[in-house]
VOGU-3710 file (C-alpha; in Angstrom, 3 decimals, decimal comma):
1> magqriryga> 78,184/105,343/14,299  81,281/107,469/14,089  82,436/107,830/10,498  79,046/106,886/9,085  77,087/110,034/9,920  77,375/111,293/6,323  75,926/108,052/4,959  73,106/108,051/7,486  72,472/111,732/6,762  72,310/111,006/3,034
11> avvslvigsc> 69,957/108,094/3,764  67,626/110,407/5,719  67,723/113,012/2,943  66,893/110,297/0,392  64,100/109,150/2,680  62,588/112,636/2,918  62,793/113,236/-0,839  61,403/109,794/-1,634  58,537/110,258/0,843  57,668/113,631/-0,653
21> fmylvplvpq> 57,402/112,134/-4,140  55,381/109,182/-2,863  52,884/111,555/-1,210  52,556/113,517/-4,445  51,325/110,372/-6,230  47,756/110,323/-4,729  47,616/114,114/-5,122  47,678/113,794/-8,941  44,432/111,746/-9,179  42,781/114,025/-6,618
31> itidgvlspn> 43,581/117,157/-8,629  42,609/115,439/-11,891  39,248/114,239/-10,565  38,208/117,420/-8,722  39,749/120,022/-11,017  39,417/118,415/-14,453  36,969/115,502/-14,655  34,349/116,659/-12,136  31,179/118,253/-13,620  31,478/120,965/-10,971
41> tsdassfvhs> 35,140/121,946/-11,195  34,280/125,332/-9,750  33,742/123,648/-6,353  37,381/122,587/-6,233  39,728/124,311/-3,798  41,905/127,226/-4,793  44,928/124,963/-4,436  43,510/122,584/-7,090  42,653/125,474/-9,438  46,129/126,938/-9,150
51> vvnfvggvdf> 47,774/123,601/-9,985  45,432/122,992/-12,981  46,077/126,482/-14,349  49,809/126,060/-13,880  49,811/122,857/-15,957  47,788/124,392/-18,830  44,142/124,649/-17,822  41,136/122,316/-17,694  40,690/121,935/-21,456  44,345/121,208/-22,062
61> irsnlwipal> 44,467/118,463/-19,417  41,159/116,931/-20,631  42,666/116,692/-24,115  45,915/115,203/-22,747  44,935/112,814/-19,911  48,161/110,944/-20,562  49,937/113,766/-18,692  48,496/112,849/-15,228  49,162/109,163/-15,957  52,739/109,887/-16,971
71> lvfaltgigg> 53,153/112,123/-13,925  51,998/109,336/-11,579  54,468/106,971/-13,249  57,322/109,503/-13,027  56,657/110,426/-9,377  56,491/106,771/-8,396  59,724/106,036/-10,252  61,602/108,959/-8,682  60,319/107,992/-5,231  61,488/104,409/-5,824
81> vftyfrgkla> 64,970/105,572/-6,833  65,388/107,582/-3,629  63,999/104,666/-1,594  66,683/102,465/-3,160  69,421/104,936/-2,232  68,007/105,172/1,285  68,221/101,384/1,703  71,662/101,092/0,138  73,204/103,902/2,177  71,722/102,652/5,448
91> ataseditrr> 72,794/99,055/4,758  76,347/100,113/3,833  76,656/102,232/6,967  75,278/99,510/9,248  77,518/96,809/7,771  80,601/98,979/8,221  79,668/99,807/11,821  79,017/96,140/12,547  82,316/95,073/10,976  84,206/97,525/13,151
101> lrnrlyrhlq> 82,241/96,459/16,227  83,071/92,790/15,634  86,756/93,648/15,145  86,751/95,776/18,287  85,050/93,045/20,307  87,469/90,351/19,143  90,489/92,586/19,712  89,165/93,500/23,171  88,618/89,847/24,111  92,184/89,059/23,042
111> hlpcsyhdgt> 93,527/91,582/25,553  91,203/91,003/28,501  92,979/89,659/31,599  92,825/85,961/32,451  90,778/86,792/35,562  87,938/87,949/33,290  87,956/84,754/31,221  88,093/82,673/34,414  84,683/83,986/35,452  82,805/83,811/32,125
121> qtgdqiqrct> 81,310/81,069/29,967  82,759/80,761/26,475  79,367/79,977/24,917  77,835/83,123/26,376  80,721/85,246/25,077  80,299/83,723/21,601  76,571/84,498/21,714  77,304/88,137/22,568  79,796/88,406/19,705  77,433/86,842/17,155
131> sdvetfrrfl> 73,717/86,962/17,988  73,819/90,251/19,909  75,958/91,933/17,258  73,528/90,694/14,587  70,578/92,132/16,544  72,339/95,481/16,675  73,140/95,269/12,939  69,502/94,651/12,019  68,463/97,673/14,028  71,048/99,890/12,344
141> stqvveigra> 70,281/98,676/8,831  66,498/99,047/8,966  65,046/100,552/12,092  67,281/103,625/12,455  66,114/104,953/9,115  62,594/103,626/9,716  62,336/105,928/12,737  63,001/108,881/10,454  60,646/107,441/7,850  57,812/107,127/10,349
151> mvmmiipvpl> 58,255/110,722/11,493  58,557/112,050/7,934  55,539/110,072/6,745  53,480/111,599/9,545  54,702/115,200/9,152  54,947/115,697/5,366  51,271/115,118/4,435  49,819/117,339/7,183  50,172/120,658/5,263  48,619/119,081/2,146
161> mvaidirmtl> 45,787/117,592/4,186  45,081/120,892/5,938  45,104/122,711/2,583  42,436/120,324/1,219  40,132/119,904/4,251  40,938/120,602/7,906  37,986/118,564/9,208  39,144/115,412/7,431  42,690/116,119/8,613  41,590/116,017/12,256
171> vsvviippiv> 39,612/112,841/11,668  42,602/111,227/9,938  45,041/111,781/12,832  42,755/111,289/15,839  43,887/107,717/16,430  47,644/108,438/16,293  48,136/109,480/19,990  46,550/106,245/21,352  48,738/104,152/19,003  51,911/106,003/20,109
181> vfslvffrkv> 51,064/105,523/23,815  50,263/101,863/23,203  53,588/101,426/21,373  55,552/102,950/24,270  53,922/100,576/26,767  54,690/97,684/24,444  58,331/98,855/24,177  58,853/98,564/27,945  57,456/95,046/28,066  59,416/93,851/25,044
191> qssfkgvdea> 62,707/95,221/26,384  62,525/93,263/29,653  61,211/90,159/27,893  63,923/90,172/25,244  66,629/90,479/27,885  65,419/87,224/29,419  65,346/85,551/25,993  68,871/86,754/25,165  70,316/85,564/28,474  68,579/82,200/28,103
201> egrlsariqe> 70,045/81,870/24,608  73,489/82,632/26,040  73,108/79,858/28,637  71,929/77,494/25,897  74,950/78,335/23,714  77,281/77,849/26,687  75,808/74,401/27,334  76,271/73,360/23,688  79,839/74,647/23,562  80,797/72,971/26,843
211> nlngirvvra> 79,227/69,654/25,820  80,926/69,580/22,418  84,305/70,324/23,983  83,830/67,470/26,440  82,030/65,040/24,132  84,538/62,246/24,804  84,173/62,634/28,568  80,395/62,485/28,202  80,597/59,272/26,191  83,271/57,765/28,418
221> farqgyeidq> 80,878/57,984/31,375  77,776/57,175/29,272  76,186/60,485/30,295  74,499/61,290/26,978  71,041/60,935/28,511  71,892/63,272/31,386  73,387/65,872/29,018  70,342/65,675/26,744  68,059/66,247/29,751  70,117/69,244/30,856
231> fnqrnevhrn> 70,002/70,690/27,344  66,243/70,067/27,131  65,715/71,972/30,373  67,604/75,023/29,145  65,966/74,744/25,745  62,529/74,659/27,391  63,314/77,756/29,437  64,416/79,518/26,252  61,296/78,317/24,409  58,979/79,550/27,182
241> ldnrlyrlfa> 60,603/82,972/27,285  60,487/83,154/23,477  56,802/82,214/23,532  56,099/84,979/26,021  57,860/87,445/23,718  55,841/86,359/20,694  52,612/86,464/22,681  53,416/90,114/23,346  53,913/90,610/19,612  50,605/88,892/18,900
251> wywslsdflc> 48,789/91,195/21,306  50,445/94,248/19,814  49,762/93,404/16,185  46,144/92,442/16,815  45,340/95,547/18,874  47,275/97,891/16,579  45,487/96,359/13,563  42,192/97,022/15,304  43,112/100,664/15,969  44,395/101,198/12,419
261> mgqnalvvac> 41,330/99,629/10,861  39,238/101,801/13,175  41,091/104,844/11,857  40,298/103,818/8,261  36,660/103,187/9,176  36,438/106,622/10,797  37,849/108,297/7,653  35,407/106,386/5,424  32,414/107,217/7,660  33,183/110,924/8,059
271> ggyllaigel> 34,296/111,302/4,446  31,193/109,516/3,188  28,981/111,784/5,283  30,680/114,982/4,034  30,530/113,627/0,501  26,813/112,920/0,847  25,990/116,453/2,035  28,155/117,974/-0,705  30,905/119,407/1,555  33,667/117,147/0,246
281> qigaffffls> 34,638/116,299/-3,304  35,327/112,796/-4,617  38,978/113,537/-5,404  39,590/114,888/-1,906  37,889/111,836/-0,433  40,155/109,592/-2,540  43,225/111,577/-1,426  42,472/111,175/2,298  41,812/107,451/1,917  45,166/107,026/0,148
291> vvnmfiwpvr> 47,163/109,244/2,498  45,716/107,713/5,668  46,734/104,250/4,469  50,202/105,596/3,726  50,955/107,257/7,055  49,001/104,893/9,318  51,380/102,074/8,309  54,563/103,729/9,667  52,627/104,717/12,783  51,624/101,087/13,212
301> mmgrilselg> 55,239/100,103/12,549  56,306/102,189/15,550  55,638/99,094/17,651  58,064/97,041/15,584  60,591/99,866/15,618  60,333/100,204/19,391  60,547/96,451/19,897  63,691/96,308/17,751  65,011/99,289/19,698  64,407/97,361/22,923
311> kaivaigrid> 66,258/94,359/21,543  69,116/96,580/20,344  69,406/98,261/23,762  69,633/94,869/25,490  72,127/93,567/22,900  74,388/96,617/23,051  74,220/96,479/26,854  75,494/92,890/26,823  78,208/93,849/24,336  79,170/96,834/26,483
321> eilshhtetd> 79,615/94,508/29,480  82,580/93,073/27,582  83,927/96,376/26,275  83,658/98,075/29,682  86,187/95,684/31,236  89,724/97,009/31,269  92,205/95,178/29,068  95,700/94,190/30,139  97,020/97,186/28,186  94,695/99,524/30,102
331> metvihnraa> 95,939/98,013/33,353  99,590/98,861/32,723  100,269/101,204/35,622  103,922/102,138/35,230  105,596/103,987/32,373  107,863/101,541/30,564  111,602/102,063/30,643  113,548/102,676/27,451  113,260/99,788/24,974  117,027/99,374/25,037
341> shadlgkgai> 116,980/98,604/28,783  114,604/95,705/28,131  116,598/94,121/25,341  118,507/91,722/27,642  115,802/91,084/30,248  115,527/87,397/29,375  119,275/86,952/29,850  119,198/88,181/33,446  118,189/86,578/36,705  114,570/85,762/37,622
351> efkdvsfayr> 113,695/86,651/41,190  110,566/86,276/43,332  110,586/88,315/46,560  107,995/87,480/49,251  105,332/86,832/46,603  101,805/86,058/47,816  98,884/85,503/45,480  95,200/84,551/45,723  92,819/83,866/42,851  89,825/84,630/45,087
361> dddyvlksvs> 89,620/86,918/48,108  92,201/85,999/50,760  92,537/82,304/49,856  96,254/82,512/49,117  97,692/79,939/46,725  101,235/81,270/47,207  102,488/82,534/50,572  105,649/84,639/50,820  107,495/82,693/48,098  111,065/83,840/47,442
371> frieagqtma> 113,696/82,383/45,124  116,274/83,466/42,549  117,322/81,794/39,284  120,565/82,998/37,806  120,838/83,417/34,042  121,602/80,121/32,347  120,462/77,986/35,262  117,807/75,289/35,239  115,382/75,377/38,133  112,921/72,574/38,871
381> ilgpsgsgkt> 109,740/72,906/40,887  107,828/69,966/42,295  105,184/69,341/44,876  101,729/67,858/45,332  98,766/69,035/43,240  97,493/72,432/44,340  100,782/73,464/45,928  101,143/76,485/43,608  103,556/75,273/40,907  101,503/76,440/37,897
391> tivnllmrfy> 100,618/79,660/39,708  104,308/80,590/39,711  104,299/80,252/35,912  101,075/82,302/35,633  102,642/85,113/37,654  105,907/85,010/35,712  103,941/85,294/32,436  101,920/88,156/33,969  98,633/86,355/33,413  98,038/87,704/36,923
401> dpqkgsislg> 99,914/90,110/39,191  100,695/89,226/42,822  98,845/90,892/45,665  102,052/91,054/47,701  105,739/90,972/46,898  107,528/91,527/43,595  108,858/89,607/40,596  111,801/90,819/38,541  113,544/89,915/35,297  117,148/91,016/34,986
411> gvditsisrk> 116,663/93,226/38,038  113,608/95,014/36,551  110,211/94,685/38,242  107,942/93,026/35,669  105,036/95,309/36,611  107,077/98,118/35,059  107,356/96,165/31,808  104,497/95,661/29,376  103,000/92,184/29,402  103,841/91,813/25,734
421> dvrskisvvm> 107,534/92,484/26,420  107,584/90,055/29,347  105,983/87,264/27,326  108,282/87,864/24,361  111,166/86,743/26,616  109,470/83,515/27,711  108,483/80,363/25,815  106,069/78,251/27,807  104,704/74,734/27,381  101,409/74,739/29,252
431> qepflyakti> 100,250/71,995/31,570  97,362/71,296/29,184  98,696/71,313/25,591  96,428/73,182/23,194  96,453/72,841/19,411  94,200/74,567/16,906  92,045/72,771/14,340  94,667/73,492/11,696  97,543/71,648/10,093  100,598/70,696/12,119
441> renlsmaahk> 102,644/73,220/10,130  100,180/76,026/10,932  100,154/75,113/14,619  103,941/75,186/14,776  104,037/78,513/12,925  101,916/80,171/15,626  105,070/80,856/17,629  106,788/83,011/15,000  105,893/85,000/11,912  106,551/82,797/8,864
451> pqfsdvqhat> 109,384/80,721/10,345  111,841/78,984/8,033  111,110/75,288/7,595  114,670/74,513/8,691  113,893/76,154/12,059  110,620/74,215/12,300  112,364/70,936/11,523  115,141/71,642/14,042  112,557/72,339/16,772  110,612/69,148/16,008
461> evacihdsvn> 113,829/67,114/16,031  114,735/68,496/19,465  111,210/67,657/20,650  111,505/64,137/19,123  108,343/64,586/17,019  109,838/65,039/13,539  109,843/61,317/12,686  106,278/60,885/13,948  105,054/63,786/11,794  106,718/62,326/8,703
471> efddgydama> 104,827/59,075/9,264  101,521/60,881/8,588  100,268/60,691/5,005  100,321/64,485/4,681  103,365/65,035/6,888  103,454/68,560/8,277  100,246/69,346/6,361  98,248/66,741/8,300  95,327/68,129/10,303  95,779/68,181/14,066
481> gergvmlsgg> 92,008/68,289/14,668  90,216/70,470/17,218  92,416/70,728/20,329  94,760/68,224/18,638  92,246/65,376/18,853  93,852/63,573/15,898  97,082/63,154/17,879  98,040/61,183/20,961  98,670/62,922/24,270  102,419/62,507/23,915
491> qrqrltlars> 102,396/63,834/20,364  100,420/66,913/21,468  102,918/67,630/24,237  105,905/67,239/21,925  104,324/69,484/19,282  103,616/72,225/21,841  107,218/71,877/23,042  108,455/72,276/19,453  106,194/75,296/19,023  107,742/76,927/22,086
501> liagapilvl> 111,252/76,232/20,814  110,454/77,916/17,482  109,641/81,124/19,382  113,322/81,303/20,315  112,756/83,115/23,629  115,699/83,081/26,063  113,583/81,630/28,898  111,866/78,248/28,603  109,143/77,153/31,014  108,014/73,517/30,962
511> ddaysaidtd> 104,884/73,076/33,043  104,546/69,304/33,444  105,477/69,060/29,752  106,581/65,415/29,926  103,599/63,879/31,727  102,313/62,019/28,610  105,760/61,161/27,214  107,540/57,872/27,906  110,746/57,997/29,936  113,054/57,033/27,053
521> terrirsrla> 111,688/59,793/24,774  111,817/62,240/27,677  115,472/61,410/28,260  116,296/62,086/24,605  114,384/65,401/24,658  116,189/66,556/27,796  119,540/65,652/26,264  118,791/67,616/23,092  117,459/70,586/25,051  120,650/70,693/27,090
531> atkrcttivi> 122,627/70,843/23,833  120,716/73,969/22,716  122,310/75,963/25,583  119,136/77,884/26,354  119,620/80,794/28,737  117,244/79,898/31,572  114,872/76,950/32,077  112,107/76,335/34,603  110,837/72,757/34,806  107,703/71,700/36,669
541> ahrlatvrda> 107,355/67,933/36,958  106,283/65,031/39,128  108,970/62,582/37,977  112,146/63,075/39,964  114,176/61,731/37,049  113,025/64,822/35,134  114,322/67,279/37,740  117,388/65,556/39,154  119,821/67,349/36,829  118,488/70,835/37,652
551> dvilvlsngs> 120,838/73,400/39,192  118,324/74,054/41,948  115,132/72,259/42,973  112,247/73,864/44,861  109,782/71,679/46,764  106,383/73,339/47,329  103,603/72,425/49,729  100,478/74,451/50,472  101,853/77,481/48,640  105,171/77,637/50,481
561> iiqrgthnql> 108,699/76,472/49,687  109,535/73,740/52,186  112,808/72,541/50,619  115,393/73,797/48,152  118,714/72,539/46,848  120,257/70,169/44,334  119,150/66,574/43,889  122,088/65,228/45,882  121,452/67,679/48,706  117,740/66,931/48,937
571> ieqpglyrrl> 117,979/63,133/49,005  120,299/63,481/51,992  117,719/65,562/53,885  114,650/64,082/55,583  111,525/65,457/53,971  109,096/65,253/51,080  111,742/65,037/48,341  113,494/62,024/49,850  110,175/60,272/50,475  109,198/60,821/46,833
581> wdlqcesetv> 112,621/59,577/45,699  112,316/56,404/47,774  108,791/55,755/46,504  109,738/56,246/42,852  112,876/54,094/43,182  110,822/51,342/44,804  108,195/51,622/42,039  110,836/51,422/39,312  112,360/48,335/40,962  108,967/46,623/41,091
591> nesviqtavh> 108,246/47,510/37,468  111,611/46,167/36,339  110,992/42,932/38,250  107,579/42,522/36,609  109,085/43,095/33,163  111,871/40,549/33,755  109,344/37,971/34,962  107,202/38,530/31,868  110,260/38,135/29,643  111,193/34,786/31,259
601> mt> 107,623/33,521/30,945  107,645/34,157/27,197
//
């Protein structure tokens, strides 16, 4: 609420002023009836006499009864104006707070470490950023001021009521303590119940999001029925928890209605009795009936206010679970060196020294890995799935930091460099290409701020995707679809490669970037990449033809480097590399034989 205290303060002031005018409205008929129209005006209280005399006396008011009518109209109008300002100020303040909260949440999520995102469900995070924020907004826009309104509506009329009749005052407020206690009990139950509903809604959102992302997998395995059953189960849990919450509301509203109606009945009974024995005037009786109905409503609304408060507490708690996690910026532990010393980091050597890393506990994915890539060299990494190839890229990009050992760029430990600076030196093509549901041009422009089209075209030509893009009806303005669904796997990989080239970083990392590309196209891409004279390149691949021209090749197995050298050196050594080379050569020979046979048959 920082920065909005003035608006909320003005809203409360408007509330108080508006409430005062609204309470003066029933006072006008009471004074008119008891002090002007009653046959026994002498029985009216001194307060009534003083007001009548101040206005002009009994005879003057009797001759000008339009004055009380006009006064009622004016007081109601003024009260309405201040009520409008109260609503406008509170709504403006709440919307501004909510806008800033959404921006803060989104900015925070952008900078949270990968380890946080690994352990959370996207659907649940979306629900916290939307539904929970909306719950908090509703509380700020209405209930915050309503709390003040309820208190003001209970406090303001008490002096007027006491001035008119203290006995009726006591009768009018006797039921308030039980309602307040009942509301507090209800608040505790609603808070715990709403937390269950909110968490169930988060699980439901996560299921929807996960299913929509994998809709083609679901249909490929004809699992629609299973997915529908799973959704129904979560939906039923959410429905049952929601029903329990609304049953609590039903109990509260019915019992609070009973208590409030009992309060009105008590005022009517006691007031009627005092009226019958001549100890209460008609105008005073009318005033108490009006005022009780006015302040009993906000008292009754305390249950709604408290229930919304319970919801808001749960919602802000779930939001705070995100905001309480340290971002990557918060986790920077070493003061950065001068900016000038980092200018040529990407043009220096990359070195891993005894690096060990585990995603969970002590289950190490990398074990004492050491290697050095000189500036301008191309290093290839291969090995079976799960050997740690992609983990090396994750550590180099500082998505994670190693538990043991060190990594340096240009002789500088990367933990002493901000993650942003490290990543600005590296262009990476991920193992799983990701494209946004935007145009091809917009996806390519993600790598640089408003790149020149000539640079975009050059990158797509190097990646051998320019001609394919031009074949689309809309060319570079064609939609890629969510996650690039409108494109083939090879086209997605080539577009992500072009996007990385547009970034122009001095280090290029290709994490299995050719897996969906045919060998002829791959050969052309590698030839064009070599012509760009990029400073340093790291290639992760399974095809040996992809890595054979590298300056150095690392062979990984179970998180350790078991072989290293050039292609010619490794095929001369017994080991995994030579076995893979023999297998792939044999496979290529068989494929060529099959093709030749098919050609002769045609």
